[in-house]
N, C-alpha and C positions, 0 to 999 in steps of 0.2 A: 504494500500500500504506500509506504513512504517512498519507495523507489519510483513508483508511477508519478507521484506528486513532484518529485525532483526532476524527472524527465519532462513533465509538462511545463514546469517552471523554466527549465533550460530551453525548451522549444519556444516558449513565449519570449524569453529574453533574446534569443537568436533571431526570432521573427521581427521583434521590435528594432533590434540593431540593424537588420537588413533594410527595414523600411525607412530608417532615418539616415542610412549611410550616404545617399546622394547629397543630402543637406550637410552632413558632417564633413564629407570630403570637400564639398564646395567651400565650406567655412574655413577649413584648414588651408586650402589653396589660397583663399582670399587673404587670410592672415599672413601667410608666407609671402604673398606678393607685396606686403607693406613692410617687410623687414628692411631696415635701412642698409644701404650698400655704400661702399666707399667711393662711388662714382657719382659726381654731382648731377650729371645728365640723367643717369638711370634713376635717381631719386625723384626727379620731376616728371619723367615720362616712363610710365609703366603700362604693361598690358592690362586691359580691363578684364580681369580674371572672372569677375562676377558675371559679366555678359557671356563669356565663354561657357561657364558652368550652366547658366540658365539655358542657353541654346542646346548644349549637349544633352542635359538631363530631360529637357522638355521634348527633345526629338527622340531620344531612346527610351526613357522611362518616365513618361508623364504620369503614370500611376503612382510613382513614389516621390515625385518632385512636383508639388502642387503650387497653387497661388500663395499660400502661406509661406512656403519655403522661399519663393521668389521675394516676397515682401520682407521677410526677416533677413535674408541675405543682403538685400538692398539697404535695409536699415543699419545693419552692422557695417556695411561699406561706407555709409554716410557718417557713422560715428567715428570710424577710423580715419577717413580721409579729411582733407581740409576744404572740401567742396561744400557749397550751401546744402543744408539739411533738406533732404527730399529729392535732390537731383539724381542720385544713384538709384533710389527707390523708383523714381519715375522712369529712368532708362531701363531698368530691369523689367519693370511691369510692361513697358512698351515692347521690349523683346518678347516677353511672354505673349502679349496680344498678337504681335506680328507672326510669331511662330504658330500660335493656335490657328491662325487663318491660312497659313501657308505650309504647314507641316506635311500635308499629303503630297506636296511636290518634292519634298526632300526625303521622305521616309523610304527606306529600303533602296536607296540609290547608292552608287559608288561614292567613295570618300571625296573625290574631287568635286562632285556635285554638291555635297553637303558643305564643303569648304567654301565654294563659290556662294552658296546660299548664306552661309555665315557672313561672308564678306559683305554681301548686299545688305543684310539685315543689321549688321553691326554698324555700317555706314549711316543708315537711317537713325539708329539708336544713338550713336555718338554725336551726330550732328544735332539731334534734338536736345541732348544734354548740353552741348556747347551753346546752343541758342538760349536755353533756360538759364544757364549760369551767366551768360552775357547779359540777359535782361536783368538778372538779379544785381549784377554789378553796375548796370547802367551804361555799359560800353561793350563793344565787340571785343572779345578776347582774341589773342592771336590764333588765327585759323591754322597756321603752320604747325603749332604745337599739338593741336587736336588731331591733325592729319597724321603727324608722325606717331602719335599715340595709337591712332587707328591702325596704321601699318604694322606697328609692333604687336598689337592685339591680333590682327589677322595672321601675322607670321608665327605667333605663339600658339595658334589654334591647333595645329597638328600635334605638337608635343603634349599640350594639355588634354586634348581629346584622347590621345593614346593612353595617358595615365588614367583618365576617367573610364575609358573602355576596359582597361585592366581591372579596375575596381568593379565595374559592372559584371564582367565575365567571370571573375574569380571569387568575388566576395558576396555577390547578391545572387541568390537562388530563387527561382520562381516557385511560388507555393502551388502545390498540386492538389 
């Protein structure tokens, strides 16, 4: 009797861990992206890891990465970053909405198609965030910095998606 209860508890904990793993892995990657480096340029221009995570998990595991995960990831990104509060939440929610409406075009396609899809949706998302932050400060911020950040984000997508795919394939099991 006691062994059955222990096994049920283990199964419940394992199931809970697997359900929150997309959010936890995204949170860890987001926190790691803000680790200060000894390069002044890299401290100002970093990939938008949150947008990459939202795109990947919403494309591959929308059952485990929902609207609340997107919101809390954006809120944590806003707390950590120096951008106006709400700008990262807005950009991640925009990515969520854009991907909800276009995911059928990218689902089960070769990697290059999903990468191009990410590049297109990330451009819209990051330009929207740039516009909101520019309105907040009352002047247009340098577009070149945002574009360079966009290029770094698109270039980092293959590596980050490879890591997230490893987590999905080796640590998350579908419930039967």
